[in-house]
Structures are given as C-alpha cells and as structure tokens.
VMD Tcl script that builds the backbone (N, CA, C; Angstrom):
set m [mol new atoms 198]
animate dup $m
set s [atomselect $m all]
$s set {name element resname resid chain x y z} {
  {N N MET 1 A 0.842 -1.171 0.000}
  {CA C MET 1 A 0.000 0.000 0.000}
  {C C MET 1 A 0.889 1.236 0.000}
  {N N ASN 2 A 0.671 2.108 -0.932}
  {CA C ASN 2 A 1.466 3.325 -1.053}
  {C C ASN 2 A 0.790 4.440 -0.270}
  {N N VAL 3 A 1.432 4.878 0.788}
  {CA C VAL 3 A 0.888 5.918 1.647}
  {C C VAL 3 A 1.715 7.174 1.442}
  {N N PRO 4 A 1.050 8.316 1.199}
  {CA C PRO 4 A 1.831 9.534 1.024}
  {C C PRO 4 A 2.535 9.930 2.318}
  {N N GLN 5 A 3.750 10.441 2.179}
  {CA C GLN 5 A 4.511 10.835 3.358}
  {C C GLN 5 A 3.911 12.101 3.935}
  {N N SER 6 A 3.629 12.070 5.213}
  {CA C SER 6 A 3.043 13.205 5.897}
  {C C SER 6 A 4.141 14.141 6.383}
  {N N ARG 7 A 3.885 15.423 6.385}
  {CA C ARG 7 A 4.843 16.389 6.900}
  {C C ARG 7 A 4.697 16.556 8.407}
  {N N SER 8 A 3.551 16.203 8.941}
  {CA C SER 8 A 3.350 16.335 10.380}
  {C C SER 8 A 3.239 14.953 11.011}
  {N N LEU 9 A 3.355 14.933 12.302}
  {CA C LEU 9 A 3.320 13.672 13.038}
  {C C LEU 9 A 1.889 13.400 13.467}
  {N N VAL 10 A 1.196 12.553 12.717}
  {CA C VAL 10 A -0.198 12.205 13.000}
  {C C VAL 10 A -0.370 10.696 12.929}
  {N N ARG 11 A -1.396 10.201 13.621}
  {CA C ARG 11 A -1.727 8.783 13.554}
  {C C ARG 11 A -2.715 8.571 12.418}
  {N N PRO 12 A -2.400 7.710 11.446}
  {CA C PRO 12 A -3.320 7.483 10.323}
  {C C PRO 12 A -4.565 6.722 10.760}
  {N N ARG 13 A -5.612 6.854 9.987}
  {CA C ARG 13 A -6.859 6.143 10.282}
  {C C ARG 13 A -6.830 4.714 9.732}
  {N N ASN 14 A -6.085 4.503 8.656}
  {CA C ASN 14 A -6.024 3.183 8.022}
  {C C ASN 14 A -4.636 2.583 8.186}
  {N N GLY 15 A -4.573 1.270 8.252}
  {CA C GLY 15 A -3.298 0.582 8.309}
  {C C GLY 15 A -2.663 0.559 9.687}
  {N N THR 16 A -3.475 0.714 10.718}
  {CA C THR 16 A -2.929 0.691 12.072}
  {C C THR 16 A -3.085 -0.697 12.677}
  {N N VAL 17 A -2.244 -1.014 13.639}
  {CA C VAL 17 A -2.343 -2.299 14.329}
  {C C VAL 17 A -2.952 -2.095 15.707}
  {N N ILE 18 A -2.346 -1.251 16.518}
  {CA C ILE 18 A -2.897 -0.987 17.852}
  {C C ILE 18 A -3.464 0.424 17.891}
  {N N ALA 19 A -2.590 1.423 17.915}
  {CA C ALA 19 A -3.057 2.803 18.009}
  {C C ALA 19 A -2.596 3.648 16.833}
  {N N GLY 20 A -1.713 3.146 16.005}
  {CA C GLY 20 A -1.232 3.895 14.857}
  {C C GLY 20 A 0.020 4.706 15.122}
  {N N VAL 21 A 0.626 4.545 16.287}
  {CA C VAL 21 A 1.824 5.313 16.621}
  {C C VAL 21 A 2.975 4.923 15.697}
  {N N CYS 22 A 3.243 3.656 15.559}
  {CA C CYS 22 A 4.348 3.208 14.687}
  {C C CYS 22 A 4.077 3.573 13.231}
  {N N ALA 23 A 2.829 3.452 12.793}
  {CA C ALA 23 A 2.484 3.821 11.421}
  {C C ALA 23 A 2.669 5.316 11.208}
  {N N GLY 24 A 2.298 6.131 12.179}
  {CA C GLY 24 A 2.478 7.569 12.073}
  {C C GLY 24 A 3.940 7.963 12.026}
  {N N LEU 25 A 4.760 7.324 12.861}
  {CA C LEU 25 A 6.194 7.597 12.850}
  {C C LEU 25 A 6.808 7.171 11.516}
  {N N ALA 26 A 6.390 6.024 11.010}
  {CA C ALA 26 A 6.914 5.531 9.731}
  {C C ALA 26 A 6.543 6.475 8.595}
  {N N ASP 27 A 5.302 6.932 8.560}
  {CA C ASP 27 A 4.877 7.844 7.501}
  {C C ASP 27 A 5.628 9.169 7.586}
  {N N ARG 28 A 5.831 9.652 8.780}
  {CA C ARG 28 A 6.504 10.954 8.966}
  {C C ARG 28 A 7.955 10.924 8.500}
  {N N PHE 29 A 8.645 9.826 8.787}
  {CA C PHE 29 A 10.068 9.754 8.477}
  {C C PHE 29 A 10.366 8.948 7.218}
  {N N GLY 30 A 9.336 8.524 6.479}
  {CA C GLY 30 A 9.534 7.842 5.209}
  {C C GLY 30 A 10.075 6.433 5.339}
  {N N LEU 31 A 9.733 5.750 6.417}
  {CA C LEU 31 A 10.173 4.373 6.641}
  {C C LEU 31 A 9.001 3.425 6.419}
  {N N GLY 32 A 9.301 2.135 6.333}
  {CA C GLY 32 A 8.248 1.142 6.226}
  {C C GLY 32 A 7.553 0.949 7.568}
  {N N ARG 33 A 6.252 0.809 7.519}
  {CA C ARG 33 A 5.488 0.644 8.763}
  {C C ARG 33 A 5.909 -0.602 9.524}
  {N N ASN 34 A 6.082 -1.705 8.812}
  {CA C ASN 34 A 6.483 -2.940 9.491}
  {C C ASN 34 A 7.899 -2.847 10.044}
  {N N THR 35 A 8.746 -2.068 9.401}
  {CA C THR 35 A 10.105 -1.871 9.913}
  {C C THR 35 A 10.069 -1.161 11.261}
  {N N VAL 36 A 9.264 -0.114 11.356}
  {CA C VAL 36 A 9.151 0.626 12.620}
  {C C VAL 36 A 8.532 -0.255 13.695}
  {N N ARG 37 A 7.537 -1.047 13.328}
  {CA C ARG 37 A 6.910 -1.956 14.303}
  {C C ARG 37 A 7.922 -2.979 14.810}
  {N N LEU 38 A 8.721 -3.528 13.898}
  {CA C LEU 38 A 9.730 -4.510 14.286}
  {C C LEU 38 A 10.782 -3.877 15.194}
  {N N LEU 39 A 11.213 -2.673 14.863}
  {CA C LEU 39 A 12.182 -1.978 15.711}
  {C C LEU 39 A 11.609 -1.717 17.105}
  {N N PHE 40 A 10.342 -1.383 17.186}
  {CA C PHE 40 A 9.719 -1.161 18.492}
  {C C PHE 40 A 9.680 -2.452 19.300}
  {N N VAL 41 A 9.282 -3.536 18.668}
  {CA C VAL 41 A 9.214 -4.826 19.380}
  {C C VAL 41 A 10.604 -5.251 19.834}
  {N N LEU 42 A 11.597 -5.087 18.979}
  {CA C LEU 42 A 12.959 -5.443 19.368}
  {C C LEU 42 A 13.474 -4.543 20.488}
  {N N SER 43 A 13.085 -3.271 20.472}
  {CA C SER 43 A 13.524 -2.368 21.540}
  {C C SER 43 A 12.902 -2.742 22.881}
  {N N CYS 44 A 11.777 -3.418 22.845}
  {CA C CYS 44 A 11.123 -3.840 24.092}
  {C C CYS 44 A 11.920 -4.930 24.805}
  {N N LEU 45 A 12.833 -5.563 24.110}
  {CA C LEU 45 A 13.689 -6.566 24.735}
  {C C LEU 45 A 14.758 -5.920 25.607}
  {N N LEU 46 A 15.008 -4.633 25.385}
  {CA C LEU 46 A 15.996 -3.893 26.159}
  {C C LEU 46 A 15.290 -3.157 27.303}
  {N N PRO 47 A 15.991 -2.912 28.389}
  {CA C PRO 47 A 15.371 -2.141 29.466}
  {C C PRO 47 A 15.209 -0.689 29.035}
  {N N GLY 48 A 14.114 -0.093 29.461}
  {CA C GLY 48 A 13.869 1.304 29.134}
  {C C GLY 48 A 12.391 1.632 29.131}
  {N N PRO 49 A 12.069 2.873 28.852}
  {CA C PRO 49 A 10.681 3.354 28.937}
  {C C PRO 49 A 9.899 3.250 27.618}
  {N N GLN 50 A 10.105 2.203 26.846}
  {CA C GLN 50 A 9.468 2.097 25.536}
  {C C GLN 50 A 7.946 2.151 25.620}
  {N N PHE 51 A 7.353 1.428 26.541}
  {CA C PHE 51 A 5.892 1.398 26.637}
  {C C PHE 51 A 5.349 2.741 27.081}
  {N N VAL 52 A 6.067 3.400 27.970}
  {CA C VAL 52 A 5.628 4.718 28.437}
  {C C VAL 52 A 5.679 5.721 27.281}
  {N N ILE 53 A 6.748 5.681 26.502}
  {CA C ILE 53 A 6.872 6.577 25.349}
  {C C ILE 53 A 5.761 6.292 24.339}
  {N N TYR 54 A 5.455 5.018 24.105}
  {CA C TYR 54 A 4.381 4.657 23.182}
  {C C TYR 54 A 3.050 5.227 23.667}
  {N N LEU 55 A 2.763 5.075 24.955}
  {CA C LEU 55 A 1.505 5.591 25.500}
  {C C LEU 55 A 1.434 7.113 25.413}
  {N N VAL 56 A 2.540 7.774 25.701}
  {CA C VAL 56 A 2.566 9.241 25.605}
  {C C VAL 56 A 2.315 9.678 24.164}
  {N N LEU 57 A 2.977 9.025 23.211}
  {CA C LEU 57 A 2.763 9.365 21.805}
  {C C LEU 57 A 1.328 9.083 21.375}
  {N N TRP 58 A 0.729 8.026 21.916}
  {CA C TRP 58 A -0.655 7.684 21.601}
  {C C TRP 58 A -1.577 8.838 21.990}
  {N N PHE 59 A -1.307 9.462 23.115}
  {CA C PHE 59 A -2.174 10.532 23.584}
  {C C PHE 59 A -1.861 11.886 22.960}
  {N N ILE 60 A -0.602 12.150 22.585}
  {CA C ILE 60 A -0.288 13.485 22.069}
  {C C ILE 60 A -0.339 13.576 20.537}
  {N N MET 61 A -0.249 12.437 19.839}
  {CA C MET 61 A -0.334 12.465 18.377}
  {C C MET 61 A -1.798 12.528 17.947}
  {N N PRO 62 A -2.183 13.553 17.190}
  {CA C PRO 62 A -3.579 13.621 16.737}
  {C C PRO 62 A -3.848 12.604 15.639}
  {N N LYS 63 A -5.121 12.231 15.495}
  {CA C LYS 63 A -5.525 11.347 14.409}
  {C C LYS 63 A -5.577 12.141 13.117}
  {N N ALA 64 A -5.159 11.546 12.031}
  {CA C ALA 64 A -5.166 12.216 10.731}
  {C C ALA 64 A -6.596 12.367 10.222}
  {N N ASP 65 A -6.802 13.384 9.412}
  {CA C ASP 65 A -8.118 13.626 8.820}
  {C C ASP 65 A -8.314 12.846 7.523}
  {N N PHE 66 A -7.224 12.259 7.009}
  {CA C PHE 66 A -7.323 11.541 5.731}
  {C C PHE 66 A -7.340 10.076 5.937}
}
mol reanalyze $m
mol bondsrecalc $m
mol representation Tube
mol addrep $m
C-alpha cells in the first residue's frame, strides 16, 4: 500500500495495528510501517521506557483527517 509521506506527526486512520503510533512515525520519516513496528518490538527486549513513550505518543499524536 502506497501511503503519502506526511509532513506532520499524526496517527493514520487506516493501516494501524494498535493505536497507529508506529504507522504515524513511519509515515513521517519515510520508513516502512512494518520496519518501525519490528524496531519497536525489538527495543522492548531492552530495558527502558518504551511502553511509556508509546503511550505518551498515543495521547499526544492527533488522528489524521485523511
């Protein structure tokens, strides 16, 4: 699926798995959505605040209008 690259950081309405945070980050930075999801899952194997950052982004990233 070809998704246009967004200039702002928004959560897309389509193609999301949980909340659209990884999809929004991927669209913003021109990366593959599954690549960002895989990097997030792999980062969860390391100690750190990954889940907290995901939740914060879920609440502060607006949903896209498209």
